[in-house]
N, C-alpha and C positions, 0 to 999 in steps of 0.2 A: 696666143697666150704663151708666156714664158713660165718656166717652172716656179719662178718667184711668185707668180700670180695663182699658183695651184689651189684649186678648191675641189675637194673630192666629190664624186657623184652622190647625190642625196639618197639614191636607191641602192647604195653599195652593199647593203646587207640583205637585199631582197631575193637574190638568186643563188648566192653561195650557200652550200650546205656545211654544217659544222658538226664535229663529233667530239664527245668527251674524251680526253686523253687519259686512258686507263680509268682509275677510280678517283682521279684528282678533280679539282674544281675548274680546271682549264679546258676549254674547247678550242680545237684547231680547225681551220678550214680544211675541207677534204682535199683540196689542192693547195699546196704551198709553193712559194717561189724560191728556188735555190740560185745562189749567185756564184756557183762553182765556175761557170764559164760566162763570158760575154760582159763581165763587169770589171775587167782588169785594166791595167795601164795601156794595153794595146788596143782597147776597144773605144768606141765613140760615145762620149758622155751624152750627147743629145739622144742617141738611140736607147742606151740602157736606162737613162732617167725616164724616158717615156714608157718603157716597159714597167718600171717600178711604180710609177704613178697610175698607169692603167691597171696594174695588178690590184692596187688598193681600191681603185674605182669599181673593180669587179668583186670585191669582198675578200680578197686575199689579205689576211692580216699578219701572216707569218712569213718572215723573210729570213732565210737560212744562210749563214756564212761560216767561214773558218779562218783561222789566222793565216793559212797559206794559200787562200784562194786569190787568184789573179788571172794570168800572170801580170806582173811580177808578184811574188808572195806578199800579202798585206795590202795590195792595191784595191782588191774588191771591198775590203772594209773601209779604206780611205774614200773610195768613190761612193759607197753607201752613206758615209758621213756627209759627203757633198749633197747627196739627194735629200738627206734629212734636213740639212741647213737650207735647202731650196724650197722647203714647204712641208715636207712629210713630218718633220719633228713636231709640228703643231698638233699632230694626232698621235703623239707618242703613246698615250695611254690606251689607244685602240690597237696597238701593234704588239706582236710577239717577235722579238729579235733574238736570234740564236747565233752563237759562234762556238768554235771548237779549238782544241789543241791536242796534239798527239803525233803529228808528223814533223819532219825537219823544218825548222823555222829560222834558226840562226846558228852560226858556227860555234864549235866548242861542245863540251859535254853536257851543257845545260839547256840546249835548244831543241830537244827532241824527246819523244816517248812519254813518260808519265810520272816523273818525279814531282814532288811538291814544289820544288824550286821552279821547274819549267812551267807547270800548269798555272801557278799564281802569277809569275812574271808575264807569261803569254797573255793571260786575260787582261792584265794591266795595260799591255801594249794595245790590245784590241780595243779596249775602251777609249784609249787616247786617239786611235785612228778614227773611230766612229764619232768621237765627241760625246760619249755617253757616260752616265754615272753608273749604269748597271745594264746587264743584258737579262732577258727573260729566261733564257735557257743556255747553260754552258755545258758542253759535252766533253768527255774524254774521247778523243777521236778514234783511238785504236788501243787494244791491250798492249801493255808493256811486259815482255817476257822476263824481265830482270827485276824491275821495281816491284816490291810487295804490293799486292792489290790493296791492302789496308792503307798504305801511304797515299796511293792515287785517290782512293775513295775518301780518305780523311781530308785531303786537300779540297775535294769537291764540297764536302760538308762545311768546311771552314769558309769557303768562298760564299756559300749561302748565308752563313752567320754574319759575314762581313758586309752583306748587302750588295755584293758585286754581281750576284745572279739570284734571281728569284727561285729558279728550279735548276736541277742538273739532270744530265742524261749520259748515256754511253752509246758508242757506235762501233760496229764491226766486231762485237763480242759474240762468241759462240754460246750455246745454251747453258753449259755447265758454269762457265765463267760469269755469265749474266746472272744466274741465280746467286752466286757468291757475292757479286758486286751489289746486288739489290739488298741482300741480307746485311752486308757491312754498312751500307748507307743507312739502313733501317736502325741498326744498333746505334749509329751516330745521331739518330733523330732526324734523318734527312730522307725525303721522298725521292726515289728514282722515278722521275716523271715519264721518261721516254727512251726508246732505243731506236737509233737510226741505222737502217740496214739495207744492203743492196738486195732488191727484190723485183722480179719481173716475170713475165711468162717464160722467159728463157733462163732465168736464175731463180730457182724455187727453193734454195737452201733454207730460208727461214721456216719453211714448212716441216723441216726435219728436227723438230723439237723446240726451236726458239719461240715460235708463236704460242706454243702450249705454255712455256714458262711465263711469257709476258701476260697471257690471259689469266693464268693462275695467280700471279703476283699483282695484278691490277696495274700493269705498266703499259703505257701507250707505245705504238710503233709507227714510225714514219718511213716510207720506202723511198730510197733514192735509186737513180738510173732505171726508172720504170719503162723506158723505151729501149733498154739494152744498147745504149750509145748509138741509137738510130736504127738498129736492126728491126725494131718493131714500128717502123714507119714505112712509107712508100719509097723511101730514098734508095734502098738496096734491093728492091723487088726484081730488078733485072741485072743484078751483079753490082760491081763497084763503079759508080760514076766517076768520071774524070773530075779532079779538083776536090773530091771529098776527103775527109780526114783519113779514112781507111786507105785511099789511094796515095795519100801523101806520107803515110806512116807516122802521123803525129797524133797525140792524144791516146786514149785508152782503147779505141777500136782499131785493131790491126787487120790488114787484108787477110791474114790467115784465119780470122774468125768468120769471115764472110764466105762460108763453105756452101757448096751446092745444096747440102742437106738443110742448112739454116735458111737459105733463100727459099727453098721449096716449102718449108714450114711457114715462113712469113707470107708466101703467096696464098697458101690455104687459109691462114688466119685472116688475110686481107679479104678473101671471099666471104668469110663468116661476118666480118665487120660490115661489108657492103650490104649483106642481108639484114643487118641490124640498123642500117642507115647511118653508119659511122665510118670514119677513117680508121685505119689500123691503129694509129696512135691513140685516138680517142677510146677505142675498145680496150687497148692495153692498159690505159689508166683506169677505166671503169672496172676491168677485171680485177685489179688489185683491191678496189673498194668493195668487191663482193663479200669480203670477210670483214665483219664488224671490228675485228681485232686490229685492222689497219686503220689507224687514226687519220692519217693524211698521206698523200702522195706528193713527193717533191719533184717538181718539174723545173727544167731550165727553159729559157726562151732567148732567141736571137733577134726577135722582132715582136712588135705588138700583134701583128697578124698571127704569128705562131702561138703566142700566148693565148689569144682568143680562140684559136683552133683547138688547142689542148683543153681549154675550159669547156668546150663543146661536149666533152665527155660526160659532163654532169647532166646533160639532157636525157641520157639513157644509161643508168647504172645498174639496172636490173637484168638478170640473165635467167632464161628458162633452164630447166634441167637438161633439156635436149641440147641447148647451146653449149652449156658447160661440158657435157659429154663429148660433143664434137671437138671442142677446143682441147680437151684432155687427150683425145685420140691423136690429134695433130702433134701435140707437144711430146707425147710418149712414143710417137712413131719413129 
């Protein structure tokens, strides 16, 4: 079968779980697919197109991008556009496609941060790269310390009014700024649908006020980097393997982060996961879903096999009080 012959699985909605995004009318799959890695110009189209089609076959309706995803920047959106044209676009009304702007995308003073000029121009570029008339969610990718928040949020509201995005969200905002952004959007008559934040067993910052704000305001939350760049998998249980990203010093996981203390914690967590009949990665995803305020967990995948393995987390998302206590003891140790 070629991608042009793609027909999705008839049972694609039978096993995936969906959660309402805050108090909105939208439900997201509890596991979404991120195109941060493995969908760029340096990657193999045959491989990443199979990942995308398999994801939809398994009930993943949400595909998450950003203007700078690649490498090179912009190529993840271009390649997702190829996937859409190869058959997935037939099912556009069954998809939630999101993209973002906020990091450096082009030269000069207008290709970064959060000005109205940048946000609107970036979304126009993203739509052209993907061959879309609109995205379902458009995020401001990070706070801008210099542009007034009213300008950034005003641009998001106008983008919804223009029909270029159905919903908007924010990413990497702290609790206080999140509350302000939600209120500005509300005054503009726009719903803040969702907040995308780094969250894992090893990065619990969202628990320090942000999740309370989101729960109070009825805003959804999607967690990225749930496996802590691979630390919450079996890859680093015996130190840094040769050829890994940490060994090569590329990407966001550096060798300095793979400390003896972190490895020891991962080993203890791995034993708990085995007792639950899960891999460490599966338990790490399930652990994030223990809190109903987590709408979805955003995973990456370098192969169909890895995608399927991560989706295995949904077979056991419940935790006993004893399991949670054991996990907390490890994480706090």
